[in-house]
A tleap script that builds the chain and sets N, CA, C and O, in Angstrom:
source leaprc.protein.ff14SB
mol = sequence {
  NMET ARG ARG HIE ASP ARG THR GLY PRO ASP
  GLY LEU ASN LEU ARG GLU ASP THR VAL PRO
  LEU ARG ARG GLN ALA GLU GLU MET ARG ASP
  LEU TYR ALA ASN GLU ILE ALA ALA ALA VAL
  HIE GLU GLY ARG THR PRO THR ALA HIE GLN
  LEU ALA SER TRP VAL ARG TYR ARG ALA MET
  ALA ALA SER ASP ASP PRO ALA GLN LEU ILE
  GLN THR SER SER SER PRO GLU THR GLY ARG
  CSER
}
set mol.1.N position { -59.978 -47.666 48.214 }
set mol.1.CA position { -61.101 -47.636 47.315 }
set mol.1.C position { -61.597 -49.063 47.092 }
set mol.1.O position { -60.812 -49.961 46.791 }
set mol.2.N position { -62.866 -49.256 47.236 }
set mol.2.CA position { -63.457 -50.570 47.069 }
set mol.2.C position { -63.679 -50.857 45.590 }
set mol.2.O position { -64.156 -50.001 44.846 }
set mol.3.N position { -63.337 -52.043 45.183 }
set mol.3.CA position { -63.553 -52.451 43.795 }
set mol.3.C position { -64.907 -53.128 43.679 }
set mol.3.O position { -65.287 -53.935 44.527 }
set mol.4.N position { -65.614 -52.797 42.640 }
set mol.4.CA position { -66.904 -53.416 42.370 }
set mol.4.C position { -66.786 -54.200 41.079 }
set mol.4.O position { -66.236 -53.719 40.088 }
set mol.5.N position { -67.305 -55.401 41.104 }
set mol.5.CA position { -67.323 -56.189 39.880 }
set mol.5.C position { -68.636 -55.943 39.157 }
set mol.5.O position { -69.678 -55.739 39.779 }
set mol.6.N position { -68.568 -55.965 37.859 }
set mol.6.CA position { -69.779 -55.860 37.056 }
set mol.6.C position { -69.577 -56.678 35.800 }
set mol.6.O position { -68.458 -57.078 35.480 }
set mol.7.N position { -70.638 -56.920 35.107 }
set mol.7.CA position { -70.573 -57.736 33.912 }
set mol.7.C position { -70.444 -56.852 32.691 }
set mol.7.O position { -71.191 -55.889 32.522 }
set mol.8.N position { -69.488 -57.190 31.840 }
set mol.8.CA position { -69.270 -56.450 30.604 }
set mol.8.C position { -70.162 -56.970 29.498 }
set mol.8.O position { -70.928 -57.909 29.714 }
set mol.9.N position { -70.078 -56.374 28.307 }
set mol.9.CA position { -70.938 -56.774 27.198 }
set mol.9.C position { -70.737 -58.221 26.764 }
set mol.9.O position { -71.630 -58.821 26.166 }
set mol.10.N position { -69.574 -58.781 27.059 }
set mol.10.CA position { -69.316 -60.168 26.687 }
set mol.10.C position { -69.722 -61.147 27.782 }
set mol.10.O position { -69.481 -62.349 27.663 }
set mol.11.N position { -70.344 -60.635 28.860 }
set mol.11.CA position { -70.796 -61.481 29.946 }
set mol.11.C position { -69.752 -61.749 31.006 }
set mol.11.O position { -70.036 -62.424 31.995 }
set mol.12.N position { -68.543 -61.233 30.821 }
set mol.12.CA position { -67.479 -61.427 31.797 }
set mol.12.C position { -67.513 -60.318 32.833 }
set mol.12.O position { -67.934 -59.199 32.540 }
set mol.13.N position { -67.077 -60.625 34.029 }
set mol.13.CA position { -67.001 -59.600 35.064 }
set mol.13.C position { -65.834 -58.669 34.790 }
set mol.13.O position { -64.728 -59.111 34.481 }
set mol.14.N position { -66.094 -57.379 34.907 }
set mol.14.CA position { -65.060 -56.369 34.722 }
set mol.14.C position { -64.882 -55.614 36.027 }
set mol.14.O position { -65.863 -55.189 36.637 }
set mol.15.N position { -63.657 -55.444 36.454 }
set mol.15.CA position { -63.400 -54.596 37.611 }
set mol.15.C position { -63.496 -53.156 37.154 }
set mol.15.O position { -63.050 -52.820 36.056 }
set mol.16.N position { -64.070 -52.306 37.979 }
set mol.16.CA position { -64.244 -50.902 37.610 }
set mol.16.C position { -62.929 -50.215 37.307 }
set mol.16.O position { -62.886 -49.311 36.472 }
set mol.17.N position { -61.845 -50.624 37.971 }
set mol.17.CA position { -60.573 -49.944 37.737 }
set mol.17.C position { -59.961 -50.302 36.383 }
set mol.17.O position { -58.999 -49.658 35.965 }
set mol.18.N position { -60.492 -51.309 35.686 }
set mol.18.CA position { -59.970 -51.633 34.360 }
set mol.18.C position { -60.663 -50.850 33.256 }
set mol.18.O position { -60.139 -50.760 32.145 }
set mol.19.N position { -61.824 -50.286 33.537 }
set mol.19.CA position { -62.588 -49.595 32.500 }
set mol.19.C position { -61.831 -48.399 31.929 }
set mol.19.O position { -61.776 -48.274 30.705 }
set mol.20.N position { -61.239 -47.504 32.743 }
set mol.20.CA position { -60.482 -46.390 32.146 }
set mol.20.C position { -59.306 -46.871 31.296 }
set mol.20.O position { -59.022 -46.284 30.251 }
set mol.21.N position { -58.629 -47.918 31.726 }
set mol.21.CA position { -57.525 -48.463 30.930 }
set mol.21.C position { -58.032 -49.026 29.610 }
set mol.21.O position { -57.406 -48.845 28.566 }
set mol.22.N position { -59.161 -49.703 29.663 }
set mol.22.CA position { -59.736 -50.269 28.440 }
set mol.22.C position { -60.137 -49.150 27.482 }
set mol.22.O position { -59.880 -49.244 26.282 }
set mol.23.N position { -60.755 -48.108 27.994 }
set mol.23.CA position { -61.152 -46.983 27.134 }
set mol.23.C position { -59.931 -46.319 26.506 }
set mol.23.O position { -59.940 -45.987 25.321 }
set mol.24.N position { -58.889 -46.126 27.296 }
set mol.24.CA position { -57.660 -45.530 26.763 }
set mol.24.C position { -57.052 -46.431 25.691 }
set mol.24.O position { -56.600 -45.951 24.652 }
set mol.25.N position { -57.044 -47.729 25.947 }
set mol.25.CA position { -56.509 -48.675 24.962 }
set mol.25.C position { -57.336 -48.639 23.677 }
set mol.25.O position { -56.781 -48.700 22.580 }
set mol.26.N position { -58.663 -48.541 23.810 }
set mol.26.CA position { -59.521 -48.456 22.626 }
set mol.26.C position { -59.226 -47.194 21.826 }
set mol.26.O position { -59.169 -47.231 20.597 }
set mol.27.N position { -59.039 -46.078 22.524 }
set mol.27.CA position { -58.725 -44.818 21.845 }
set mol.27.C position { -57.383 -44.903 21.116 }
set mol.27.O position { -57.263 -44.457 19.975 }
set mol.28.N position { -56.385 -45.473 21.774 }
set mol.28.CA position { -55.068 -45.596 21.147 }
set mol.28.C position { -55.116 -46.585 19.978 }
set mol.28.O position { -54.491 -46.356 18.943 }
set mol.29.N position { -55.854 -47.678 20.146 }
set mol.29.CA position { -56.024 -48.648 19.053 }
set mol.29.C position { -56.626 -47.949 17.829 }
set mol.29.O position { -56.157 -48.133 16.706 }
set mol.30.N position { -57.668 -47.149 18.060 }
set mol.30.CA position { -58.327 -46.445 16.958 }
set mol.30.C position { -57.414 -45.396 16.335 }
set mol.30.O position { -57.426 -45.205 15.119 }
set mol.31.N position { -56.625 -44.717 17.159 }
set mol.31.CA position { -55.688 -43.719 16.644 }
set mol.31.C position { -54.687 -44.372 15.694 }
set mol.31.O position { -54.447 -43.873 14.595 }
set mol.32.N position { -54.105 -45.492 16.125 }
set mol.32.CA position { -53.138 -46.184 15.271 }
set mol.32.C position { -53.816 -46.794 14.047 }
set mol.32.O position { -53.216 -46.827 12.973 }
set mol.33.N position { -55.044 -47.275 14.182 }
set mol.33.CA position { -55.770 -47.802 13.023 }
set mol.33.C position { -55.971 -46.707 11.983 }
set mol.33.O position { -55.835 -46.952 10.784 }
set mol.34.N position { -56.294 -45.508 12.438 }
set mol.34.CA position { -56.470 -44.383 11.514 }
set mol.34.C position { -55.158 -44.011 10.835 }
set mol.34.O position { -55.140 -43.709 9.641 }
set mol.35.N position { -54.050 -44.030 11.594 }
set mol.35.CA position { -52.744 -43.735 10.996 }
set mol.35.C position { -52.375 -44.781 9.942 }
set mol.35.O position { -51.851 -44.444 8.880 }
set mol.36.N position { -52.648 -46.035 10.241 }
set mol.36.CA position { -52.357 -47.116 9.299 }
set mol.36.C position { -53.222 -46.965 8.052 }
set mol.36.O position { -52.729 -47.101 6.932 }
set mol.37.N position { -54.505 -46.686 8.243 }
set mol.37.CA position { -55.412 -46.507 7.103 }
set mol.37.C position { -54.985 -45.328 6.235 }
set mol.37.O position { -55.034 -45.410 5.008 }
set mol.38.N position { -54.568 -44.235 6.866 }
set mol.38.CA position { -54.118 -43.060 6.109 }
set mol.38.C position { -52.874 -43.392 5.289 }
set mol.38.O position { -52.755 -42.984 4.134 }
set mol.39.N position { -51.957 -44.129 5.890 }
set mol.39.CA position { -50.739 -44.510 5.169 }
set mol.39.C position { -51.082 -45.364 3.954 }
set mol.39.O position { -50.570 -45.127 2.860 }
set mol.40.N position { -51.940 -46.349 4.143 }
set mol.40.CA position { -52.328 -47.230 3.041 }
set mol.40.C position { -53.055 -46.428 1.960 }
set mol.40.O position { -52.807 -46.618 0.770 }
set mol.41.N position { -53.944 -45.541 2.374 }
set mol.41.CA position { -54.691 -44.714 1.419 }
set mol.41.C position { -53.752 -43.847 0.577 }
set mol.41.O position { -54.006 -43.606 -0.604 }
set mol.42.N position { -52.672 -43.384 1.196 }
set mol.42.CA position { -51.698 -42.540 0.497 }
set mol.42.C position { -50.659 -43.352 -0.280 }
set mol.42.O position { -49.756 -42.783 -0.892 }
set mol.43.N position { -50.788 -44.678 -0.255 }
set mol.43.CA position { -49.858 -45.525 -0.990 }
set mol.43.C position { -48.561 -45.807 -0.251 }
set mol.43.O position { -47.602 -46.305 -0.841 }
set mol.44.N position { -48.528 -45.490 1.044 }
set mol.44.CA position { -47.332 -45.752 1.848 }
set mol.44.C position { -47.524 -47.038 2.638 }
set mol.44.O position { -48.648 -47.488 2.859 }
set mol.45.N position { -46.424 -47.610 3.051 }
set mol.45.CA position { -46.458 -48.761 3.940 }
set mol.45.C position { -46.464 -48.251 5.375 }
set mol.45.O position { -45.630 -47.418 5.731 }
set mol.46.N position { -47.394 -48.735 6.213 }
set mol.46.CA position { -47.375 -48.319 7.616 }
set mol.46.C position { -46.045 -48.705 8.262 }
set mol.46.O position { -45.435 -49.708 7.893 }
set mol.47.N position { -45.610 -47.911 9.216 }
set mol.47.CA position { -44.349 -48.199 9.893 }
set mol.47.C position { -44.510 -49.388 10.834 }
set mol.47.O position { -45.618 -49.723 11.251 }
set mol.48.N position { -43.399 -50.007 11.154 }
set mol.48.CA position { -43.411 -51.116 12.114 }
set mol.48.C position { -43.935 -50.640 13.464 }
set mol.48.O position { -44.638 -51.380 14.152 }
set mol.49.N position { -43.602 -49.426 13.841 }
set mol.49.CA position { -44.076 -48.852 15.103 }
set mol.49.C position { -45.602 -48.746 15.111 }
set mol.49.O position { -46.242 -49.104 16.099 }
set mol.50.N position { -46.181 -48.260 14.025 }
set mol.50.CA position { -47.637 -48.138 13.947 }
set mol.50.C position { -48.307 -49.503 14.060 }
set mol.50.O position { -49.288 -49.663 14.786 }
set mol.51.N position { -47.779 -50.473 13.346 }
set mol.51.CA position { -48.364 -51.813 13.373 }
set mol.51.C position { -48.233 -52.462 14.747 }
set mol.51.O position { -49.194 -53.035 15.260 }
set mol.52.N position { -47.045 -52.374 15.342 }
set mol.52.CA position { -46.826 -52.975 16.664 }
set mol.52.C position { -47.702 -52.305 17.716 }
set mol.52.O position { -48.238 -52.972 18.601 }
set mol.53.N position { -47.842 -51.002 17.620 }
set mol.53.CA position { -48.672 -50.277 18.584 }
set mol.53.C position { -50.134 -50.668 18.440 }
set mol.53.O position { -50.827 -50.872 19.437 }
set mol.54.N position { -50.604 -50.773 17.200 }
set mol.54.CA position { -51.991 -51.167 16.984 }
set mol.54.C position { -52.249 -52.557 17.562 }
set mol.54.O position { -53.264 -52.778 18.224 }
set mol.55.N position { -51.332 -53.494 17.313 }
set mol.55.CA position { -51.484 -54.856 17.836 }
set mol.55.C position { -51.542 -54.836 19.360 }
set mol.55.O position { -52.385 -55.499 19.965 }
set mol.56.N position { -50.646 -54.077 19.973 }
set mol.56.CA position { -50.594 -54.024 21.435 }
set mol.56.C position { -51.877 -53.434 22.017 }
set mol.56.O position { -52.461 -54.002 22.940 }
set mol.57.N position { -52.312 -52.302 21.483 }
set mol.57.CA position { -53.509 -51.662 22.027 }
set mol.57.C position { -54.770 -52.458 21.713 }
set mol.57.O position { -55.725 -52.422 22.488 }
set mol.58.N position { -54.792 -53.171 20.600 }
set mol.58.CA position { -55.926 -54.042 20.294 }
set mol.58.C position { -56.030 -55.152 21.338 }
set mol.58.O position { -57.120 -55.470 21.813 }
set mol.59.N position { -54.890 -55.733 21.687 }
set mol.59.CA position { -54.879 -56.785 22.710 }
set mol.59.C position { -55.310 -56.232 24.065 }
set mol.59.O position { -56.057 -56.881 24.797 }
set mol.60.N position { -54.840 -55.037 24.393 }
set mol.60.CA position { -55.218 -54.427 25.673 }
set mol.60.C position { -56.712 -54.134 25.717 }
set mol.60.O position { -57.351 -54.349 26.747 }
set mol.61.N position { -57.279 -53.646 24.617 }
set mol.61.CA position { -58.701 -53.310 24.577 }
set mol.61.C position { -59.569 -54.556 24.718 }
set mol.61.O position { -60.672 -54.484 25.261 }
set mol.62.N position { -59.084 -55.687 24.238 }
set mol.62.CA position { -59.849 -56.930 24.293 }
set mol.62.C position { -59.600 -57.727 25.571 }
set mol.62.O position { -60.308 -58.697 25.842 }
set mol.63.N position { -58.613 -57.331 26.347 }
set mol.63.CA position { -58.208 -58.091 27.531 }
set mol.63.C position { -59.172 -57.900 28.701 }
set mol.63.O position { -59.777 -56.840 28.863 }
set mol.64.N position { -59.298 -58.946 29.508 }
set mol.64.CA position { -60.067 -58.834 30.747 }
set mol.64.C position { -59.326 -57.994 31.772 }
set mol.64.O position { -59.949 -57.415 32.662 }
set mol.65.N position { -58.000 -57.917 31.661 }
set mol.65.CA position { -57.190 -57.141 32.601 }
set mol.65.C position { -56.105 -56.382 31.838 }
set mol.65.O position { -54.965 -56.839 31.768 }
set mol.66.N position { -56.453 -55.217 31.263 }
set mol.66.CA position { -55.473 -54.456 30.491 }
set mol.66.C position { -54.218 -54.103 31.282 }
set mol.66.O position { -53.132 -54.017 30.710 }
set mol.67.N position { -54.353 -53.900 32.580 }
set mol.67.CA position { -53.198 -53.545 33.404 }
set mol.67.C position { -52.147 -54.649 33.378 }
set mol.67.O position { -50.949 -54.367 33.408 }
set mol.68.N position { -52.582 -55.887 33.322 }
set mol.68.CA position { -51.646 -57.011 33.275 }
set mol.68.C position { -50.804 -56.949 32.007 }
set mol.68.O position { -49.609 -57.242 32.049 }
set mol.69.N position { -51.403 -56.573 30.884 }
set mol.69.CA position { -50.644 -56.472 29.632 }
set mol.69.C position { -49.653 -55.326 29.675 }
set mol.69.O position { -48.574 -55.420 29.090 }
set mol.70.N position { -49.998 -54.254 30.353 }
set mol.70.CA position { -49.068 -53.132 30.493 }
set mol.70.C position { -47.831 -53.589 31.248 }
set mol.70.O position { -46.710 -53.228 30.892 }
set mol.71.N position { -48.037 -54.383 32.292 }
set mol.71.CA position { -46.939 -54.812 33.148 }
set mol.71.C position { -46.074 -55.883 32.501 }
set mol.71.O position { -44.897 -56.003 32.840 }
set mol.72.N position { -46.630 -56.669 31.575 }
set mol.72.CA position { -45.883 -57.816 31.057 }
set mol.72.C position { -45.332 -57.632 29.656 }
set mol.72.O position { -44.581 -58.485 29.182 }
set mol.73.N position { -45.678 -56.552 28.980 }
set mol.73.CA position { -45.181 -56.376 27.614 }
set mol.73.C position { -44.322 -55.131 27.512 }
set mol.73.O position { -44.424 -54.213 28.326 }
set mol.74.N position { -43.474 -55.120 26.496 }
set mol.74.CA position { -42.653 -53.931 26.288 }
set mol.74.C position { -43.482 -52.866 25.595 }
set mol.74.O position { -44.428 -53.172 24.870 }
set mol.75.N position { -43.128 -51.646 25.819 }
set mol.75.CA position { -43.838 -50.519 25.233 }
set mol.75.C position { -43.391 -50.313 23.798 }
set mol.75.O position { -42.191 -50.203 23.547 }
set mol.76.N position { -44.332 -50.256 22.830 }
set mol.76.CA position { -43.920 -50.008 21.453 }
set mol.76.C position { -43.343 -48.605 21.281 }
set mol.76.O position { -42.563 -48.357 20.361 }
set mol.77.N position { -43.726 -47.693 22.163 }
set mol.77.CA position { -43.224 -46.334 22.062 }
set mol.77.C position { -41.753 -46.235 22.450 }
set mol.77.O position { -41.013 -45.428 21.887 }
set mol.78.N position { -41.328 -47.056 23.412 }
set mol.78.CA position { -39.960 -46.958 23.904 }
set mol.78.C position { -39.132 -48.195 23.610 }
set mol.78.O position { -37.902 -48.140 23.604 }
set mol.79.N position { -39.819 -49.334 23.360 }
set mol.79.CA position { -39.100 -50.579 23.146 }
set mol.79.C position { -38.584 -51.188 24.435 }
set mol.79.O position { -37.804 -52.140 24.411 }
set mol.80.N position { -39.023 -50.636 25.569 }
set mol.80.CA position { -38.583 -51.140 26.873 }
set mol.80.C position { -39.769 -51.670 27.646 }
set mol.80.O position { -40.919 -51.340 27.355 }
set mol.81.N position { -39.477 -52.495 28.635 }
set mol.81.CA position { -40.515 -53.016 29.516 }
set mol.81.C position { -40.862 -52.000 30.561 }
set mol.81.O position { -41.722 -52.250 31.405 }
savepdb mol mol.pdb
quit
C-alpha cells in the first residue's frame, strides 16, 4: 500500500496510516476525560488508571506519529510494554 503525505490542520504533514490511530486516540482521550469529569462531578477522585490513560491518549492524539508512542510506552491498561 502506498503512503500519501498530506498536511494536517497544524500545517504538518500527516501520513494517511496515522489518521485512524489518531482518531482512535482522540476517542479514547475523550472517553477517559468523560470518566474523569464524571468522577469529579460525583465528588470522587479519578483513579490513577483513568488519569494515566487520559495522559497517554492525549499525547497520542497530539503526536505526529501515534504509532511510535504505542511502540515506546507501556500500556496503562496492562502496565506492560
